[in-house]
C-alpha positions in Angstrom: 173.7 30.7 -49.8 170.8 31.8 -47.4 170.8 28.3 -45.6 174.3 28.0 -45.3 174.2 30.5 -41.9 172.5 28.0 -39.8 174.5 25.3 -41.2 177.9 26.6 -40.4 176.0 27.6 -36.8 174.8 24.1 -36.1 178.2 22.5 -37.2 180.1 25.0 -34.7 178.2 23.8 -31.8 177.9 20.1 -32.5 181.8 19.6 -32.5 182.0 18.1 -28.8 185.0 19.8 -28.0 183.7 23.0 -28.2 180.9 22.3 -25.9 183.2 20.9 -23.5 185.2 24.3 -23.1 182.3 26.7 -23.0 182.4 28.9 -19.6 181.1 32.5 -18.6 184.9 33.7 -17.4 183.7 37.1 -16.0 180.9 37.8 -13.3 181.2 41.6 -14.5 179.6 43.8 -17.3 181.7 44.2 -20.3 181.6 47.2 -22.5 183.9 46.9 -26.2 184.7 49.2 -28.9 185.9 48.0 -32.2 186.6 49.6 -35.6 186.7 47.8 -38.6 185.2 47.5 -42.7 181.7 46.3 -43.5 182.0 44.7 -46.9 178.4 45.0 -48.1 177.0 42.2 -50.6 173.4 43.0 -52.2 172.8 45.7 -50.1 170.8 47.9 -52.4 172.3 51.3 -52.8 175.5 50.1 -50.8 178.2 49.1 -53.2 181.9 50.7 -51.1 183.0 49.5 -48.3 181.9 51.2 -45.2 184.3 52.1 -42.7 182.3 51.5 -39.0 182.6 51.9 -35.4 180.7 49.3 -33.0 180.1 49.6 -29.1 178.8 47.2 -27.2 177.9 46.2 -23.6 177.4 42.7 -22.4 176.7 40.9 -19.0 177.1 37.1 -17.6 173.9 34.7 -17.9 174.5 31.8 -17.4 177.2 30.3 -19.7 176.1 32.9 -22.3 176.4 36.3 -22.0 173.6 38.9 -23.5 175.3 41.5 -25.9 173.8 44.7 -26.8 175.6 46.4 -29.6 175.3 49.5 -31.7 177.3 49.9 -35.4 177.4 53.1 -36.9 179.5 54.1 -40.1 179.4 56.8 -43.3 180.9 56.8 -46.3 180.4 58.5 -49.6 177.0 59.6 -49.1 176.0 56.0 -47.1 175.0 56.5 -43.7 174.7 52.8 -41.9 173.6 52.2 -38.4 172.9 48.7 -36.9 171.8 47.3 -33.8 171.9 43.8 -32.6 171.0 41.8 -29.8 173.2 38.4 -29.6 174.1 35.7 -27.4 177.7 35.3 -26.9 179.5 32.1 -25.5 183.5 31.9 -24.7 185.2 28.9 -24.9 188.4 28.4 -22.9 191.1 26.7 -24.1 194.0 28.7 -22.9 194.1 31.1 -19.8 195.6 33.5 -22.0 193.5 32.8 -25.0 189.0 33.5 -25.3 187.9 32.2 -28.2 184.5 33.3 -28.4 181.3 32.9 -31.2 177.9 35.1 -31.2 174.5 34.5 -32.9 171.9 37.3 -32.6 169.2 39.4 -34.2 169.9 42.5 -35.8 167.6 45.9 -36.9 169.4 48.0 -39.6 169.0 51.3 -40.9 170.6 53.3 -43.8 170.6 55.6 -46.4 172.1 54.7 -49.6 172.5 55.8 -52.8 170.3 56.0 -55.6 170.9 54.8 -59.3 172.2 58.9 -59.6 175.0 57.9 -57.0 172.8 60.8 -55.0 171.6 59.9 -51.4 168.1 58.3 -50.9 165.3 60.3 -49.3 164.2 57.8 -47.3 166.3 55.6 -45.0 165.8 51.7 -45.4 165.3 49.6 -42.4 165.6 46.2 -42.6 166.0 43.3 -39.7 167.9 40.1 -40.1 170.3 38.0 -38.2 174.2 37.8 -37.4 177.1 34.8 -36.6 180.5 35.6 -35.6 183.4 34.4 -34.0 186.7 35.8 -32.8 189.4 36.2 -30.2 189.9 37.9 -26.9 193.6 38.3 -25.7 194.2 39.9 -22.5 196.1 43.0 -22.1 195.6 44.0 -18.5 193.8 43.4 -15.8 190.9 44.9 -17.3 191.5 45.2 -20.6 191.5 42.7 -23.3 191.7 43.0 -27.1 189.4 42.0 -29.0 188.9 40.7 -33.0 186.2 39.6 -34.7 184.9 38.3 -37.9 181.0 38.4 -38.6 178.7 37.8 -41.1 175.1 39.9 -41.2 172.4 38.4 -43.0 169.3 41.3 -44.0 169.7 43.6 -45.5 171.4 41.4 -48.2 174.6 39.5 -46.9 177.4 40.9 -45.5 180.5 40.5 -43.6 182.4 42.7 -41.0 185.9 42.6 -39.4 186.2 44.3 -36.2 189.5 45.2 -34.2 189.1 46.8 -30.5 189.2 46.6 -26.8 187.1 45.3 -24.2 186.7 47.0 -20.6 185.8 45.1 -17.7 183.4 47.2 -15.4 184.1 45.5 -12.2 186.9 44.4 -9.9 189.2 42.3 -11.6 191.6 39.9 -9.5 195.0 39.2 -11.0 195.4 35.5 -12.2 198.8 35.4 -11.6 198.8 36.6 -8.1 200.8 33.5 -7.0 204.2 34.4 -8.8 
């Protein structure tokens, strides 16, 4: 199963129509906040769904956007934090819809539960990688709605579903100024 993630990533990149639509749609820094469930699988000491809050900051660089993220959540004695550094690439098919994919590295620190269902004494530290994809829909000139689904490898193999808002931190001109 671990070998599946790179093959999915390569398959997405090898579809020619996806590479034709790659774009860096904004020249400004962007801040995103999201919330949603983290679905752990084979994470030692974490058996329950953990609600996460995510803060992201990205900036333009050629056709990619380096993105730095901080995930945090607590649930039933579990304290979960993840830092990620990823590359985001947007695919433009329609001015009203942006499709994106990300691939990056993660660093996870969490306090799981022991066999007695008590919080562990020391935090666990792990690193791994993540891949995700999603949609952004414009809400206003500076604000966009962002939905995302991601897979995280390390520790264990887990999934993440997030909904939130992205705010452009620069001047935004209206695309509909001719109307």
